[in-house]
C-alpha positions as CSV (number, residue, x, y, z in Angstrom):
1,M,10.2,12.9,3.8
2,S,8.8,11.4,6.9
3,S,7.9,7.9,5.6
4,S,5.2,6.3,7.8
5,D,5.6,9.0,10.4
6,A,3.0,11.3,8.7
7,T,2.7,13.6,11.7
8,N,6.3,14.6,11.4
9,I,6.1,15.8,7.8
10,A,8.6,18.4,6.8
11,T,6.7,20.0,3.9
12,R,6.0,23.5,5.0
13,I,3.4,26.0,4.0
14,D,3.0,29.8,4.6
15,R,-0.1,31.9,4.3
16,D,0.2,34.9,1.9
17,G,-3.1,36.7,1.6
18,D,-5.6,34.5,-0.2
19,E,-2.9,32.0,-1.1
20,Y,-0.7,29.4,0.5
21,V,3.0,28.9,-0.5
22,I,4.2,25.3,-0.3
23,S,7.8,24.0,-0.2
24,G,8.9,20.4,0.4
25,A,8.9,17.0,-1.2
26,K,6.9,13.7,-1.3
27,V,8.5,10.5,-2.3
28,W,6.6,7.5,-3.8
29,T,3.9,9.5,-5.4
30,T,2.3,7.0,-7.8
31,K,1.5,7.9,-11.4
32,A,2.3,11.6,-10.8
33,P,3.3,12.3,-14.4
34,Y,-0.2,11.3,-15.5
35,C,-2.1,13.4,-13.0
36,E,-3.2,17.0,-13.2
37,M,-4.0,17.4,-9.5
38,C,-3.3,15.6,-6.3
39,L,-4.2,15.8,-2.6
40,L,-1.2,17.0,-0.5
41,L,-0.9,16.9,3.2
42,V,1.2,19.7,4.7
43,R,1.9,21.0,8.2
44,T,0.4,24.5,8.7
45,T,1.3,24.7,12.4
46,P,4.8,23.6,13.7
47,I,4.5,20.4,15.7
48,E,6.0,22.0,18.8
49,E,3.1,24.4,18.9
50,C,0.4,21.7,18.8
51,E,-1.2,19.9,21.7
52,S,-1.3,16.7,19.7
53,R,1.0,15.5,16.9
54,T,-2.0,15.1,14.6
55,D,-3.0,18.7,15.0
56,G,-1.8,21.5,12.7
57,I,-1.8,19.4,9.5
58,S,-3.9,20.5,6.5
59,L,-5.0,19.0,3.3
60,F,-4.8,20.8,-0.1
61,L,-5.7,20.1,-3.7
62,V,-2.6,21.1,-5.7
63,D,-1.8,21.4,-9.4
64,L,0.9,19.0,-10.4
65,Q,1.4,20.7,-13.8
66,D,2.5,24.0,-12.2
67,P,6.1,25.0,-13.0
68,A,6.9,25.1,-9.3
69,V,6.4,21.3,-9.2
70,D,9.2,19.0,-10.2
71,I,8.4,15.3,-10.8
72,T,11.2,12.7,-11.0
73,P,10.4,9.0,-11.7
74,I,12.2,6.5,-9.4
75,P,13.7,3.5,-11.0
76,K,12.5,0.5,-9.0
77,L,11.7,-3.2,-8.6
78,G,8.4,-4.4,-10.0
79,R,5.9,-2.9,-12.4
80,N,7.6,0.0,-14.3
81,A,4.3,0.8,-15.9
82,V,3.1,1.9,-12.4
83,V,5.4,4.9,-12.2
84,S,6.5,6.0,-8.7
85,C,8.0,9.4,-8.3
86,E,9.6,12.0,-6.1
87,V,7.6,15.2,-6.3
88,R,9.2,18.4,-5.1
89,Y,7.3,21.6,-4.4
90,D,9.3,24.8,-4.7
91,N,7.3,27.8,-3.5
92,L,4.1,26.4,-5.1
93,R,1.3,29.0,-4.7
94,V,-2.1,27.4,-3.9
95,P,-5.3,29.4,-3.6
96,A,-7.0,29.2,-0.2
97,S,-10.1,27.9,-1.9
98,R,-8.2,24.6,-2.6
99,R,-7.8,23.8,1.1
100,I,-9.9,20.8,2.0
101,G,-11.9,21.4,5.1
102,D,-10.6,23.3,8.1
103,E,-7.0,24.3,8.5
104,G,-5.2,22.0,10.9
105,E,-7.7,19.1,10.5
106,G,-6.2,17.4,7.5
107,F,-4.8,14.4,9.3
108,R,-8.2,13.5,10.6
109,Y,-9.6,13.7,7.1
110,I,-7.2,11.3,5.5
111,L,-7.9,8.7,8.3
112,D,-11.3,8.2,6.7
113,G,-9.5,6.9,3.6
114,L,-7.1,4.5,5.2
115,N,-9.5,1.6,5.9
116,P,-10.8,1.5,2.3
117,E,-7.1,1.6,1.1
118,R,-6.3,-1.4,3.2
119,V,-9.3,-3.2,1.7
120,L,-8.2,-2.3,-1.8
121,I,-4.7,-3.4,-1.4
122,A,-5.8,-6.7,0.3
123,S,-8.0,-7.3,-2.7
124,E,-5.1,-6.7,-5.1
125,A,-2.8,-9.0,-3.2
126,L,-5.5,-11.7,-3.2
127,G,-5.9,-11.4,-6.9
128,I,-2.2,-12.0,-7.6
129,G,-2.2,-14.8,-5.0
130,R,-5.1,-16.5,-6.8
131,A,-3.3,-16.2,-10.1
132,S,-0.1,-17.7,-8.7
133,I,-2.0,-20.7,-7.2
134,R,-3.8,-21.3,-10.5
135,R,-0.5,-21.2,-12.5
136,A,1.3,-23.4,-9.9
137,T,-1.6,-25.9,-9.9
138,N,-1.9,-26.2,-13.7
139,Y,1.9,-26.5,-14.1
140,A,2.1,-29.2,-11.4
141,K,-0.5,-31.2,-13.2
142,D,1.0,-30.8,-16.6
143,R,4.8,-31.1,-15.9
144,I,5.9,-34.7,-16.2
145,I,9.2,-35.7,-14.5
146,F,10.2,-39.4,-14.0
147,N,7.1,-40.5,-15.9
148,R,4.7,-38.8,-13.5
149,P,3.3,-35.3,-12.9
150,I,5.2,-33.3,-10.4
151,G,1.9,-32.4,-8.7
152,Q,1.8,-36.0,-7.5
153,N,4.6,-35.3,-5.1
154,Q,3.6,-34.0,-1.7
155,G,6.6,-31.8,-1.7
156,I,4.9,-29.9,-4.5
157,Q,1.4,-30.3,-3.3
158,F,1.7,-29.1,0.3
159,P,3.1,-25.5,-0.3
160,I,0.4,-24.8,-2.8
161,A,-2.3,-26.3,-0.6
162,K,-1.1,-24.3,2.4
163,A,-0.9,-21.1,0.4
164,Y,-4.5,-21.7,-0.8
165,S,-5.6,-22.1,2.8
166,Q,-3.9,-18.8,3.7
167,M,-5.7,-17.1,0.8
168,R,-9.1,-18.4,1.9
169,A,-8.5,-17.2,5.5
170,A,-7.4,-13.8,4.3
171,E,-10.4,-13.6,2.0
172,L,-12.8,-14.2,4.9
173,M,-11.2,-11.4,6.9
174,L,-11.4,-9.1,3.9
175,R,-15.1,-9.9,3.5
176,E,-15.7,-9.0,7.1
177,A,-13.9,-5.7,6.7
178,I,-16.0,-4.9,3.6
179,R,-19.2,-5.8,5.5
180,L,-18.4,-3.5,8.4
181,Y,-17.4,-0.6,6.1
182,D,-20.5,-1.0,3.9
183,N,-22.6,-0.8,7.1
184,G,-21.0,2.4,8.2
185,E,-19.0,0.8,11.0
186,N,-15.3,1.2,11.8
187,P,-13.4,-1.7,10.2
188,G,-10.0,-0.6,11.5
189,E,-9.1,-3.9,13.1
190,E,-10.4,-6.1,10.2
191,A,-9.1,-3.9,7.4
192,N,-5.6,-3.9,8.8
193,M,-5.6,-7.7,9.5
194,A,-7.0,-8.3,6.0
195,K,-4.2,-6.4,4.4
196,M,-1.6,-8.2,6.5
197,L,-3.0,-11.7,6.0
198,A,-3.6,-11.1,2.2
199,S,0.0,-9.8,1.9
200,D,1.4,-12.9,3.6
201,A,-0.9,-15.3,1.6
202,S,0.0,-13.6,-1.7
203,W,3.7,-13.9,-0.9
204,A,3.4,-17.6,0.0
205,A,1.4,-18.3,-3.2
206,S,4.0,-16.6,-5.4
207,E,6.8,-18.4,-3.6
208,A,5.1,-21.7,-4.1
209,C,4.5,-20.9,-7.7
210,V,8.1,-20.1,-8.5
211,Q,9.3,-23.2,-6.6
212,T,6.8,-25.4,-8.5
213,H,8.1,-24.0,-11.9
214,G,11.7,-24.6,-10.9
215,G,14.1,-22.9,-13.3
216,F,11.2,-21.9,-15.5
217,G,9.9,-19.8,-12.6
218,F,12.7,-17.3,-13.6
219,A,11.8,-17.2,-17.3
220,E,9.8,-14.2,-18.4
221,E,7.9,-16.6,-20.8
222,Y,5.9,-18.1,-17.9
223,D,5.0,-14.7,-16.3
224,V,5.8,-16.1,-12.9
225,E,8.8,-14.0,-11.9
226,R,7.0,-10.7,-12.4
227,K,4.3,-11.6,-9.9
228,Y,6.9,-12.9,-7.5
229,R,8.6,-9.5,-7.6
230,E,5.4,-7.5,-7.4
231,T,3.8,-9.4,-4.4
232,R,6.8,-8.5,-2.2
233,L,5.7,-4.9,-2.2
234,Y,2.6,-5.7,-0.1
235,Q,4.8,-6.4,2.9
236,I,5.9,-2.8,2.7
237,A,3.3,-0.6,1.1
238,P,1.1,1.3,1.6
239,I,1.7,0.3,5.2
240,S,4.3,-2.2,6.4
241,T,3.4,-5.4,8.2
242,N,5.3,-4.2,11.3
243,L,3.1,-1.1,11.6
244,I,0.0,-3.3,11.3
245,L,1.4,-5.5,14.1
246,S,2.0,-2.4,16.2
247,Y,-1.5,-1.2,15.6
248,I,-2.9,-4.6,16.7
249,A,-0.8,-4.7,19.8
250,E,-1.7,-1.2,20.9
251,H,-5.2,-0.6,19.7
252,I,-6.7,-4.1,19.9
253,L,-4.6,-5.9,22.6
254,D,-4.2,-2.7,24.7
255,M,-0.4,-3.1,25.0
256,P,1.9,-0.1,25.5
257,R,2.6,2.0,22.4
258,S,5.9,1.0,20.8
259,Y,6.6,4.2,18.8
């Protein structure tokens, strides 16, 4: 369970003829109970025997319905419909034919999927942000206090307007990341910043939405509190804001590596 330190994964694998035997665990596997197969990253060569930390890691297609696999849902904050699980592998036997690519090159293979993942999550965050701004704006125009709509007050207007501006800025960065990716270029910088900016904007929008609704922001009837809880996740997963900032500092600004 190495969290974001993927090169230090503890899940081990041993070769046994035409099969591999896998033992270990992966936490926060989304929708595992509904899947038949999954891609699993394991270390096939001990890290101390590798020239680089990213060497010696392999990618496999494994059967989640095998009796050697134990799936345990994790009670959590947010959407319970999106089940997150701890998945344990106890001497799971996997045919060598289910290894993806060359042995030891798995980490490099998954890197190709990280930028699209950043783009996807940024898009999801923007969607929730837009919904929050729409709800806040409509409520601010309709809710009458002291014989006037609360949206007439700058204290209500400004947080919503600022969140909207953040959303538009994040959207522009997201569009640039998509353009680069579609053109076969490397959008690492743009995809990471789009994910970070969209996460921040979505959180600001949901915060403004709850504040605009006042006490009703906590009522399930208005469907505001759910989005408020869900948008907090984007600051953490699938990559935390701090790791994105470290990436920008090291790989874009050429500052010393911090970890």
